[in-house]
C-alpha positions in Angstrom: 0.0 0.0 0.0 2.8 2.4 0.9 4.6 1.8 -2.4 1.3 2.4 -4.3 0.8 5.7 -2.4 4.4 6.8 -3.2 3.9 5.9 -6.9 0.6 7.9 -6.9 2.3 10.9 -5.3 5.2 10.8 -7.9 2.7 10.5 -10.7 0.7 13.5 -9.4 3.9 15.5 -8.9 5.3 14.8 -12.4 1.9 15.5 -14.0 1.7 18.9 -12.3 5.2 19.8 -13.4 4.7 18.7 -17.1 1.3 20.4 -17.2 2.8 23.7 -16.0 6.0 23.6 -18.1 4.4 24.6 -21.5 3.3 28.0 -20.0 6.9 28.6 -19.2 7.9 28.1 -22.8 7.7 30.7 -25.6 5.2 28.7 -27.6 1.6 28.4 -28.6 -0.5 26.6 -31.1 -0.5 29.6 -33.4 3.3 29.7 -33.4 3.4 26.0 -34.3 0.9 26.7 -37.1 2.9 29.6 -38.4 6.2 27.9 -38.5 4.7 24.8 -40.1 3.4 27.0 -42.9 6.9 28.2 -43.4 8.1 24.6 -43.5 5.6 23.8 -46.3 6.3 27.0 -48.4 8.8 25.1 -50.6 6.0 23.0 -52.0 4.8 24.8 -55.1 2.0 22.4 -56.1 -1.5 22.6 -54.7 -2.5 20.5 -51.8 -5.2 20.5 -49.2 -5.0 20.9 -45.4 -7.7 19.8 -43.0 -8.6 18.4 -39.6 -10.1 14.9 -39.9 -12.5 14.4 -37.0 -12.4 11.0 -35.3 -14.0 9.6 -32.1 -13.9 11.3 -28.6 -13.8 14.8 -30.2 -10.3 14.1 -31.4 -9.0 15.4 -34.8 -6.0 14.6 -36.9 -4.2 17.4 -38.8 -3.9 16.1 -42.4 -2.2 17.1 -45.7 -3.5 15.6 -48.9 -1.7 15.6 -52.2 -3.5 14.4 -55.4 -2.1 14.9 -58.9 -5.0 13.2 -60.6 -3.8 9.7 -60.3 -6.7 8.4 -58.3 -6.4 4.9 -59.7 -3.2 4.4 -57.8 -3.1 3.1 -54.2 -2.4 6.1 -52.0 0.7 6.5 -50.0 0.2 7.4 -46.3 3.1 8.8 -44.2 3.4 8.3 -40.5 6.0 10.5 -38.9 8.3 9.5 -36.0 8.5 10.5 -32.3 8.5 14.2 -31.8 7.8 14.8 -35.5 5.0 16.3 -37.6 3.8 16.7 -41.2 6.2 19.5 -41.9 9.2 17.2 -41.7 8.1 15.5 -44.9 8.5 18.7 -46.9 11.5 17.5 -48.9 9.6 14.4 -50.0 6.0 15.4 -50.6 6.1 17.2 -54.0 8.2 14.4 -55.7 6.2 11.6 -54.1 2.7 12.7 -55.1 3.6 12.9 -58.8 3.2 9.1 -58.8 0.1 8.6 -56.6 -2.1 10.3 -54.0 -0.1 11.0 -50.8 -1.4 11.7 -47.4 0.5 12.8 -44.3 -1.0 13.5 -40.9 0.1 14.4 -37.4 -0.2 11.3 -35.2 -2.7 11.5 -32.4 -1.0 13.3 -29.5 1.6 15.1 -31.8 1.9 18.2 -33.9 -1.4 20.0 -34.5 -3.5 16.9 -33.9 -5.5 16.5 -30.7 -3.6 15.8 -27.6 -5.8 13.5 -25.5 -4.8 11.5 -22.4 -3.5 8.1 -23.3 -3.7 4.9 -21.2 -0.7 4.2 -19.0 -0.9 0.6 -20.2 1.4 0.0 -23.2 -0.9 -2.3 -25.1 -3.9 -0.1 -24.7 -1.9 3.0 -25.7 -0.7 1.2 -28.8 -4.3 0.3 -29.6 -5.4 4.0 -29.2 -2.8 5.0 -31.8 -3.8 2.2 -34.2 -7.5 2.8 -33.9 -7.0 6.5 -34.6 -5.3 5.6 -37.8 -8.1 3.3 -38.8 -10.8 5.9 -38.0 -8.8 8.4 -40.1 -8.7 6.0 -43.0 -12.4 5.3 -42.8 -13.3 9.0 -42.6 -11.2 9.7 -45.8 -12.7 6.6 -47.6 -9.4 5.0 -48.4 -9.9 1.3 -49.3 -6.3 0.4 -49.2 -3.0 2.2 -48.8 0.8 1.9 -49.0 1.7 2.6 -45.4 5.1 4.2 -44.7 6.2 4.8 -41.1 9.4 6.4 -39.8 10.7 5.7 -36.3 7.7 5.4 -34.0 5.5 5.7 -37.1 7.2 2.5 -38.4 6.2 0.7 -35.2 2.6 2.0 -35.4 2.4 1.1 -39.2 3.4 -2.5 -38.3 0.9 -2.6 -35.5 -1.8 -1.3 -37.8 -0.9 -3.9 -40.4 -1.4 -6.6 -37.8 -4.8 -5.4 -37.0 -6.1 -4.3 -40.4 -4.2 -6.4 -43.0 -6.8 -6.0 -45.7 -6.1 -2.3 -45.8 -2.4 -2.4 -46.4 -1.0 -3.1 -49.8 2.7 -2.5 -48.9 4.4 -1.7 -45.6 7.5 0.5 -45.7 9.5 0.8 -42.5 12.0 3.7 -42.4 14.4 3.3 -39.5 11.6 1.8 -37.4 11.7 2.1 -33.6 10.7 -0.6 -31.2 11.4 -3.8 -33.1 14.2 -5.7 -31.2 14.0 -6.8 -27.6 16.2 -5.2 -25.0 19.3 -7.3 -24.9 20.4 -8.9 -21.6 23.1 -6.8 -19.8 25.9 -9.2 -20.8 24.9 -9.3 -24.4 25.0 -5.6 -25.3 27.5 -4.6 -27.9 28.2 -1.4 -26.0 27.4 -1.6 -22.3 25.5 1.4 -20.9 27.8 3.5 -18.7 26.9 3.7 -15.0 26.4 7.4 -15.1 23.8 7.1 -17.9 21.9 4.5 -16.0 21.9 6.7 -12.9 20.7 9.7 -15.0 18.0 7.5 -16.6 16.8 6.4 -13.2 16.6 10.0 -12.1 14.6 11.2 -15.1 12.4 8.1 -15.5 9.3 9.7 -13.9 9.4 12.5 -16.4 8.4 12.6 -20.1 11.3 12.3 -22.6 11.1 16.0 -23.6 10.5 17.5 -20.2 14.0 18.9 -20.2 13.2 21.0 -23.3 10.2 22.5 -21.6 12.1 23.1 -18.4 14.6 25.2 -20.4 11.8 27.7 -21.0 12.9 30.7 -23.1 16.3 29.0 -23.7 14.6 26.0 -25.5 15.0 27.2 -29.1 18.7 27.9 -28.5 19.0 24.5 -26.9 17.6 22.8 -30.0 19.8 24.7 -32.3 22.9 23.9 -30.2 22.3 20.3 -29.4 20.8 19.2 -32.8 22.5 21.2 -35.6 21.8 18.1 -37.8 18.2 19.2 -38.2 19.2 22.4 -39.9 21.8 20.6 -42.1 19.3 18.1 -43.4 17.1 20.8 -44.8 19.9 23.2 -45.8 18.9 23.0 -49.5 15.6 24.7 -48.8 16.2 26.7 -45.6 19.1 29.0 -44.7 17.6 30.2 -41.4 16.3 28.5 -38.2 12.9 27.5 -39.6 13.5 23.8 -39.0 14.8 24.0 -35.5 11.9 26.4 -34.6 9.5 23.9 -36.0 11.1 21.0 -34.0 10.9 23.2 -30.9 7.2 24.2 -31.2 6.3 20.6 -32.0 7.8 19.3 -28.8 7.0 21.9 -26.1 3.2 21.8 -26.4 1.3 19.9 -23.8 2.6 16.3 -23.7 0.3 13.6 -24.9 1.7 11.2 -27.6 5.0 11.8 -25.9 3.6 10.5 -22.6 2.1 7.5 -24.5 5.5 6.8 -26.0 7.1 6.9 -22.5 4.5 4.4 -21.2 5.3 2.1 -24.2 9.0 2.0 -23.3 11.3 0.4 -20.8 14.6 2.1 -19.6 16.9 3.4 -22.4 14.2 3.5 -25.1 13.4 -0.1 -25.7 9.8 -1.1 -26.5 7.8 -2.9 -23.8 6.1 -4.8 -26.6 8.9 -5.4 -29.2 7.5 -5.7 -32.7 9.8 -8.5 -33.7 7.8 -10.7 -31.4 4.8 -10.1 -33.7 6.1 -9.2 -37.1 5.7 -12.8 -38.3 2.0 -12.6 -37.7 1.5 -9.9 -40.4 -0.2 -11.5 -43.4 2.3 -13.1 -45.6 0.9 -11.4 -48.7 1.8 -7.9 -47.4 5.3 -7.1 -48.8 7.6 -5.2 -46.5 10.4 -2.8 -47.4 12.9 -1.8 -44.6 15.0 1.3 -45.0 18.0 2.3 -42.9 20.4 5.1 -43.1 24.1 4.2 -43.2 24.6 6.1 -40.0 21.3 5.3 -38.3 21.1 5.3 -34.5 18.3 2.7 -34.8 19.3 -1.0 -34.7 19.7 -2.1 -38.3 19.7 -5.9 -37.5 15.9 -5.8 -37.3 15.6 -5.8 -41.1 17.5 -9.1 -41.4 15.4 -10.5 -38.5 12.2 -9.6 -40.3 13.4 -11.3 -43.5 14.3 -14.5 -41.6 10.9 -14.5 -39.8 9.0 -14.1 -43.0 10.4 -16.7 -45.4 7.3 -16.9 -47.5 6.9 -13.1 -47.9 8.6 -10.4 -49.9 11.0 -8.4 -47.6 13.3 -5.9 -49.1 16.1 -4.2 -47.1 17.7 -1.0 -48.3 20.6 0.8 -46.7 21.3 4.4 -47.8 22.9 7.6 -46.8 19.5 9.3 -46.9 15.8 8.4 -46.9 14.7 11.7 -48.6 13.1 12.0 -52.0 15.5 10.1 -54.3 15.5 6.9 -52.2 11.7 7.0 -51.5 11.1 7.5 -55.2 13.2 4.5 -56.0 11.2 2.4 -53.5 7.9 3.6 -54.9 9.1 2.8 -58.5 10.0 -0.7 -57.2 6.5 -1.0 -55.7 4.9 0.2 -58.9 6.9 -2.3 -61.0 5.9 -5.1 -58.7 2.3 -4.1 -58.7 2.2 -4.0 -62.6 3.6 -7.5 -62.6 0.8 -8.6 -60.3 -1.8 -6.5 -62.1 -2.4 -4.4 -58.9 -2.8 -0.6 -58.8 
């Protein structure tokens, strides 16, 4: 009873702090909206923006690109942890020349609704999956090519498990949450003691609480600690638009971030590793796995998926970038394969 009371007190305390922190940060929904519009300015073609309403008064912020090729199976993009639709800006214009493309902010992220998720990992995962299915149903998409990056890859796989008839092809770009956490003696690089101690200290808090705690210094912190964000988009932005977008995405009231925390065990491993279930995805759903050559995500999962699905098509691609050229190559491959099988 005493332990339960202490746990409850810690939960109440951390909830109060994380709820208060956004007011300390120089952010707002309007600022997020404004910087996202700047992120999308490089897209010259017409596209639509809308909130798609789902159950429990929630809504998912959605971009839709259609070049008139309605007969093609649409491509649906699921972003990663801490991301949003604006981070696809280097891909979108090229991708939708081949087929309709949709990108939306996952429930709990970006401009989408930020509800309270269950603290149970399986229930939280189901909440994410059901939000994707409700979104699909509202838009009337019969089937889709589902592409997920990072956390989006995990959720795309979870969706494919639950709604296999809706997925024509599953593309996993540096997916999070696939391998099991290795036993302490089996880790390639043992975790230093100081990192373990710091992890234990911060475990009651959301992953991005530190960014909120920085308050007015947050934007400078993002620019200083993650200069790679700016470099990735250097061909279209020569200012701090990208780092501002990352900042405003991640200092709003935590929701999907809290769900992610509840879906993990220490040091970022998934409580419910997807490799334990990937073999259950229907064998007729082809899977493409894409990794960057310097990815921080475990790249062995692609080989494991291939071994676990001997009767399915599994393609593994390693590249220095997953931006437009590589994604176009993957979609051309999908189209060629579809033509051979007489599928759109």
